C-alpha positions in Angstrom: -66.0 43.4 2.8 -68.7 45.7 4.2 -69.8 48.3 1.6 -68.7 51.3 3.8 -65.2 49.9 4.5 -64.7 49.1 0.8 -65.7 52.7 0.0 -63.4 54.1 2.6 -60.4 52.0 1.2 -61.2 53.3 -2.4 -61.2 56.8 -1.2 -57.9 56.2 0.5 -56.4 54.7 -2.5 -57.6 57.7 -4.7 -56.3 60.2 -2.3 -52.8 58.5 -2.4 -52.6 58.7 -6.2 -50.2 56.6 -8.1 -47.0 55.3 -6.7 -43.4 56.2 -7.8 -43.5 53.0 -9.7 -46.2 54.3 -11.9 -50.1 54.0 -12.2 -51.3 50.7 -11.0 -52.7 48.3 -13.6 -56.4 48.7 -14.6 -58.9 46.4 -13.0 -59.3 43.2 -15.0 -62.5 42.8 -16.8 -64.6 39.7 -15.8 -64.0 36.8 -18.1 -67.4 35.8 -19.3 -66.5 32.6 -21.0 -65.6 31.0 -17.7 -69.2 30.8 -16.7 -70.6 28.4 -16.5 -67.7 26.1 -16.6 -69.8 23.1 -17.6 -73.6 23.0 -17.8 -74.9 19.5 -17.3 -77.5 18.3 -19.9 -80.3 16.3 -18.5 -82.8 14.5 -20.6 -86.1 16.1 -20.8 -89.5 15.0 -22.3 -90.5 17.1 -25.5 -93.2 19.6 -24.7 -95.9 19.9 -27.6 -96.7 23.6 -28.4 -100.3 24.4 -29.4 -100.8 24.9 -33.2 -99.6 28.3 -34.3 -98.0 29.0 -30.8 -94.3 29.7 -30.5 -92.3 26.7 -29.1 -91.6 27.0 -25.4 -88.2 28.0 -24.4 -85.8 25.4 -23.2 -84.2 25.5 -19.7 -80.8 26.5 -21.3 -82.4 29.4 -23.1 -84.4 30.6 -20.2 -81.2 30.8 -18.0 -79.0 32.1 -20.9 -78.9 35.6 -19.5 -78.1 34.5 -15.9 -75.5 31.9 -17.0 -73.6 34.5 -19.1 -72.1 36.0 -15.9 -70.8 34.6 -12.5 -73.0 34.6 -9.4 -73.2 38.0 -7.5 -71.1 36.6 -4.6 -68.4 35.7 -7.1 -68.4 39.0 -8.8 -68.1 40.8 -5.5 -65.2 38.5 -4.5 -63.5 39.2 -7.7 -63.9 42.9 -7.3 -62.5 42.8 -3.7 -59.4 40.7 -4.8 -58.8 43.0 -7.9 -59.0 46.1 -5.7 -56.5 44.4 -3.3 -54.3 43.5 -6.2 -54.4 47.0 -7.7 -53.2 48.4 -4.3 -50.2 46.2 -4.4 -49.5 47.2 -8.0 -49.3 43.8 -9.6 -50.2 42.9 -13.1 -53.5 41.2 -14.0 -53.5 37.6 -15.1 -52.8 37.2 -18.8 -56.0 36.4 -20.8 -54.4 33.2 -22.1 -54.5 31.7 -18.7 -58.2 32.5 -18.3 -59.2 30.5 -21.1 -56.7 27.7 -20.9 -58.7 24.4 -21.3 -58.7 21.9 -18.5 -57.7 18.7 -19.6 -56.9 15.2 -18.0 -53.1 15.1 -17.2 -50.9 12.5 -19.0 -48.3 11.6 -16.4 -45.2 9.5 -17.2 -44.6 7.0 -14.4 -48.1 7.4 -13.0 -49.0 4.3 -10.9 -45.5 3.2 -11.1 -45.1 0.8 -8.3 -42.1 -1.1 -9.5 -39.5 0.0 -11.9 -41.7 2.8 -13.3 -44.3 0.5 -15.0 -47.9 1.2 -14.2 -48.9 -1.1 -11.4 -52.2 -2.8 -10.9 -53.4 -0.4 -8.1 -53.1 2.4 -10.7 -55.0 0.5 -13.3 -57.7 -0.1 -10.8 -57.9 3.6 -9.9 -57.9 4.9 -13.5 -61.3 5.3 -15.2 -61.8 2.5 -17.8 -63.0 5.2 -20.4 -60.0 7.4 -20.4 -56.8 6.1 -18.8 -54.0 8.5 -18.5 -51.5 8.1 -21.3 -47.7 8.8 -21.0 -46.2 11.9 -22.2 -43.4 11.6 -24.8 -40.2 12.2 -22.9 -38.5 15.4 -23.9 -35.0 16.6 -23.1 -33.6 20.1 -22.1 -33.7 22.6 -24.8 -30.4 23.7 -26.4 -28.5 26.4 -24.3 -30.8 25.6 -21.5 -30.4 27.8 -18.4 -29.0 26.4 -15.1 -32.7 26.2 -13.7 -34.0 24.5 -16.8 -31.3 21.9 -16.6 -31.9 21.3 -13.1 -35.5 20.4 -13.8 -35.0 18.8 -17.2 -37.4 16.0 -18.1 -36.3 12.4 -18.3 -37.8 9.5 -20.0 -40.0 7.3 -17.8 -38.1 4.7 -15.8 -34.6 5.9 -16.7 -32.2 7.6 -14.3 -31.9 11.4 -14.9 -28.5 12.9 -15.9 -25.6 12.4 -13.6 -25.8 15.8 -11.8 -29.5 15.4 -11.2 -29.2 11.7 -9.9 -26.4 12.7 -7.4 -28.4 15.8 -6.3 -31.4 13.5 -5.5 -29.0 11.0 -3.5 -27.4 14.0 -1.6 -30.7 15.6 -0.7 -32.1 12.2 0.6 -29.0 11.6 2.5 -29.2 15.0 4.1 -32.8 14.3 5.3 -31.9 11.0 6.6 -28.9 11.9 8.5 -30.5 15.1 9.8 -33.5 13.4 11.2 -31.4 10.5 12.8 -29.6 13.3 14.7 -32.9 15.0 15.5 -34.1 11.8 17.0 -30.9 11.4 19.1 -31.1 15.1 20.3 -34.7 14.2 21.3 -33.8 11.4 23.5 -31.1 13.6 25.1 -33.8 16.2 25.9 -32.4 18.9 23.6 -35.1 19.0 21.1 -38.0 20.7 22.8 -41.6 19.4 22.5 -42.4 16.6 20.1 -41.3 15.9 16.7 -42.7 14.1 13.7 -40.1 12.5 11.5 -40.2 11.6 7.9 -37.6 8.8 8.0 -38.5 6.4 5.1 -40.5 9.1 3.2 -37.5 11.1 1.8 -38.0 10.1 -1.8 -41.2 12.3 -2.2 -39.7 15.4 -0.8 -36.3 15.1 -2.4 -37.9 14.4 -5.9 -40.3 17.4 -5.7 -37.6 19.7 -4.4 -35.4 18.9 -7.3 -38.2 19.3 -9.8 -39.7 22.5 -8.5 -38.4 25.8 -9.5 -36.8 28.0 -7.0 -39.8 30.5 -6.9 -42.3 27.8 -6.7 -44.2 27.4 -3.3 -44.0 24.5 -0.8 -46.8 23.9 1.7 -46.2 20.9 4.2 -47.6 19.4 7.5 -46.1 19.1 10.8 -43.9 16.3 9.3 -42.0 19.1 7.4 -38.3 18.7 8.1 -37.6 17.1 4.9 -39.6 19.4 2.9 -37.7 22.5 4.4 -34.4 21.1 3.6 -35.5 20.3 0.2 -36.1 23.9 -0.6 -32.4 24.9 0.3 -32.7 25.9 3.9 -29.4 25.3 5.7 -29.3 22.7 8.5 -28.2 25.1 11.3 -31.4 27.2 11.5 -33.4 24.1 11.3 -31.6 22.3 14.0 -31.6 25.4 16.1 -35.4 25.8 15.6 -36.0 22.1 16.9 -33.8 23.0 19.9 -35.6 26.3 20.7 -32.4 28.4 20.1 -32.0 31.9 18.9 -30.4 30.8 15.8 -33.4 28.8 14.8 -35.3 29.6 11.6 -38.0 31.4 13.5 -35.7 32.3 16.5 -36.9 29.2 18.2 -40.5 30.3 18.5 -42.1 27.7 16.1 -40.2 24.5 16.8 -40.4 21.3 14.9 -44.0 21.5 13.7 -43.9 25.1 12.2 -40.9 25.3 10.2 -41.2 28.3 7.7 -39.0 30.1 5.5 -40.4 32.8 3.1 -37.0 33.3 1.7 -37.0 29.9 0.2 -40.7 29.9 -0.6 -41.2 27.2 2.1 -44.5 28.8 3.1 -45.1 26.8 6.3 -45.5 23.5 8.2 -49.0 23.3 9.4 -50.4 21.4 12.5 -53.9 21.8 11.7 -54.9 18.8 9.4 -56.0 20.1 6.0 -55.7 23.8 6.8 -52.9 24.5 4.5 -54.7 23.1 1.3 -56.9 26.1 0.9 -53.9 28.5 1.8 -51.9 26.9 -1.1 -54.9 27.5 -3.4 -54.4 31.2 -2.4 -50.7 31.3 -3.3 -51.6 29.5 -6.7 -54.4 32.0 -7.4 -51.8 34.8 -6.8 -49.3 33.3 -9.2 -52.2 32.8 -11.8 -53.3 36.4 -11.3 -49.7 37.8 -11.6 -48.9 35.4 -14.7 -45.7 34.2 -13.1 -46.1 30.4 -14.0 -45.3 29.7 -10.4 -46.7 26.5 -9.0 -48.0 25.8 -5.4 -47.1 22.4 -4.2 -49.0 21.1 -1.2 -48.1 18.0 0.8 -50.4 16.3 3.2 -50.9 12.8 4.8 -53.4 10.2 4.0 -55.8 11.1 6.9 -56.3 14.6 5.3 -58.4 13.0 2.6 -61.3 12.5 5.0 -61.2 16.1 6.1 -63.7 18.6 4.5 -60.8 21.1 3.6 -59.4 18.5 1.1 -62.5 18.3 -0.9 -63.3 22.1 -0.8 -59.6 22.8 -2.0 -59.7 20.3 -4.8 -63.0 21.5 -6.0 -62.0 25.2 -6.0 -58.7 24.6 -7.6 -60.4 22.6 -10.4 -63.0 25.2 -11.1 -60.5 28.0 -11.2 -57.7 25.8 -12.9 -55.2 26.9 -10.3 -51.5 26.0 -10.7 -51.3 23.9 -7.8 -50.1 20.3 -7.1 -51.5 18.3 -4.2 -49.4 15.5 -3.2 -50.7 12.8 -0.7 -48.0 11.2 1.2 -49.9 8.0 1.9 -47.9 6.1 4.7 -50.9 4.0 5.4 -51.6 5.3 8.8 -53.5 8.4 9.8 -51.6 8.8 13.2 -52.4 5.3 14.8 -55.2 4.2 12.7 -54.9 2.4 9.2 -56.5 4.6 6.5 -57.9 1.6 5.0 -59.9 0.9 8.1 -61.9 4.3 7.8 -61.9 4.9 4.0 -64.4 3.3 1.6 -61.8 3.4 -1.3 -58.5 1.6 -1.8 -56.5 4.8 -2.7 -57.8 7.5 -0.4 -56.5 10.4 -2.7 -56.4 9.0 -6.2 -59.8 7.2 -6.1 -61.4 10.6 -5.3 -59.5 12.5 -8.0 -62.4 11.7 -10.7 -64.9 13.6 -8.6 -63.1 16.8 -9.5 -62.3 16.0 -13.2 -58.6 15.0 -12.4 -56.8 11.9 -13.4 -56.0 9.4 -10.7 -52.2 9.4 -10.1 -50.6 6.7 -8.0 -46.8 6.4 -7.7 -44.3 4.5 -5.7 -43.3 7.1 -3.1 -40.2 5.1 -2.2 -39.0 5.3 -5.7 -37.3 8.7 -6.1 -37.0 8.4 -9.9 -40.7 7.5 -10.4 -41.6 10.5 -8.1 -39.3 12.7 -9.9 -40.9 11.8 -13.3 -44.4 12.5 -12.0 -43.4 15.7 -10.3 -42.0 16.9 -13.6 -45.1 16.2 -15.5 -47.7 17.7 -13.1 -45.6 20.9 -12.6 -45.3 21.3 -16.3 -49.0 20.8 -16.6 -49.7 23.5 -14.1 -47.3 25.9 -15.8 -49.2 25.4 -19.0 -52.3 26.7 -17.4 -54.1 23.2 -17.4 -55.1 23.3 -13.7 -54.3 21.3 -10.5 -53.1 17.6 -10.2 -53.6 15.3 -7.3 -50.7 12.8 -6.8 -51.0 9.9 -4.2 -47.4 8.6 -3.5 -47.4 5.3 -1.3 -44.8 5.3 1.3 -44.1 4.2 4.7 -42.8 5.9 7.9 -39.9 4.0 9.6 -41.0 4.9 13.1 -44.2 5.9 14.9 -46.5 8.9 14.3 -44.3 11.1 16.7 -41.6 10.5 19.1 -44.0 9.6 21.8 -45.4 6.8 19.7 -43.5 3.5 19.4 -45.7 2.3 16.4 -46.4 -1.1 18.1 -49.9 -1.3 16.3 -48.2 -2.0 13.0 -47.8 -5.7 12.1 -44.3 -7.1 12.1 -44.4 -8.5 8.6 -45.7 -5.4 7.1 -42.9 -3.3 8.9 -40.2 -5.7 7.7 -41.6 -5.7 4.1 -41.5 -2.0 3.9 -38.1 -1.5 5.7 -36.8 -3.8 3.0 -37.8 -1.2 0.4 -36.0 1.6 2.2 -35.9 4.4 -0.4 -32.3 5.6 0.3 -30.9 2.2 0.3 -32.7 1.1 -2.8 -31.7 4.1 -4.7 -28.0 3.7 -3.8 -28.2 0.2 -5.0 -29.5 1.4 -8.3 -27.0 4.1 -8.8 -24.1 1.6 -8.3 -25.8 -0.8 -10.7 -25.9 2.0 -13.2 -22.0 2.7 -12.9 -22.0 5.3 -10.2 -18.6 5.0 -8.4 -19.1 3.9 -4.7 -16.4 6.2 -3.5 -18.4 9.1 -4.9 -21.4 8.2 -2.9 -19.3 7.5 0.2 -17.9 11.0 -0.2 -21.4 12.5 -0.3 -22.1 10.4 2.9 -19.0 11.8 4.7 -19.8 15.4 3.6 -23.2 15.2 4.9 -22.2 13.7 8.2 -19.8 16.6 8.7 -22.6 19.2 7.9 -24.9 17.5 10.4 -22.2 17.7 13.1 -21.5 21.2 12.2 -25.2 22.3 12.4 -25.5 20.3 15.8 -22.6 22.1 17.4 -23.8 25.5 16.0 -27.3 24.9 17.6 -26.0 23.9 20.9 -23.7 27.0 21.1 -26.5 29.2 20.3 -28.4 30.8 23.4 -32.0 29.8 24.1 -34.6 32.2 22.5 -35.1 35.5 24.3 -38.4 35.6 26.2 -38.8 39.1 24.9 -39.4 37.8 21.3 -42.7 36.2 22.5 -44.9 39.0 21.4 -42.8 39.7 18.2 -44.5 38.8 14.8 -47.9 38.4 16.6 -49.4 41.7 15.5 -49.1 43.2 12.1 -48.1 46.6 13.5 -45.3 45.5 15.3 -46.3 44.9 18.8 -48.7 45.1 21.5 -47.5 48.0 23.7 -50.0 50.7 22.4 -52.9 48.2 22.9 -52.2 47.9 26.7 
């Protein structure tokens, strides 16, 4: 921010005086012990001093004064952020979060490719010197709140408690039936524009949606229907948004690729590849500064791992120990191109984790229980102030990249093998084997089908979006009339 503008804002802030809520919190003092985060030690040849002379200062001693404080541009950025936060009257970050050590996450179920056991791909991706170790499973505390019970930890490889396992099944069923209906409506010409379906990828969004706190943040890609439903958004506004109707989540202005609900902390579906990773960092920094223990969870596809913003976001999140979880939904194809054809490593996300001091976490993205275990572990790690995590969930989309893509470039045997591992069908079979009554699951199926039918009819009955809304929400001051 230019100095003159900053001085003007400081003067305006001083003139306003304290708000009715009280005097804003004082600016936080710089945390000196964060800088430098880690000083590399390089071997140097000893320097012989002349007889009687003082030994020469080492490089570390010579730079001690400058290393004690952050660089000037970082100090200026902190001052600007602190001023903005002071104007919003929020509390500074607790000192304990500034000094929380960054450790390698120990994740139960990490690399669980079959039945929750670490698979060979995870073993190959993990550093030989310090492989991740599983956490000891812990149950919910006594007299747990409803929120704590909803996100209670489970032992690796075991089904969670009955309410949670049924909630996961219902969530996946809602996503599956909703997107099937969206596909049918697209073929009827009722869904405007294109759409990117997550059929086959429901286990990832359902598991994280169940493990997250209600005040956690979600950031998704243009393939965001499932993630929106996972945060508790009702079907009618989502269906209406796809159809460009007034009842839509954004009054029909955003469509399939831009679903957003601030009320549910679903902070956007982003069409620009990789753009939302840095925005998720901003939300995580806000939570860290306010000391709320909220976590930002950012979902992206495998193609994003070859975008510069992916590496920039991970690096900054690791340096600042941000409470953010990056989840790569690796469905093997970056639009029409196999990710393996353009990436030098086997696991495009996990194999790059070590570059940022993170553990390589690979999980079977078609196993909702395995993903749920990993989600609980990485979310808990972020809340403890231990920094970000990077999860690579291997999955497969049942259809093409979008509704305009028949997906003929995928080998038939590959498609058949993945379709046989349908996450919803597999989970239903697992529930039945564990003793769940088939009639109970059939009842959930019927309830969801009725909900989809109701949302479809309500969206159809809603009028198209009013053209007068086109300039609404474009300018922060409410409109463009005065500009013209």
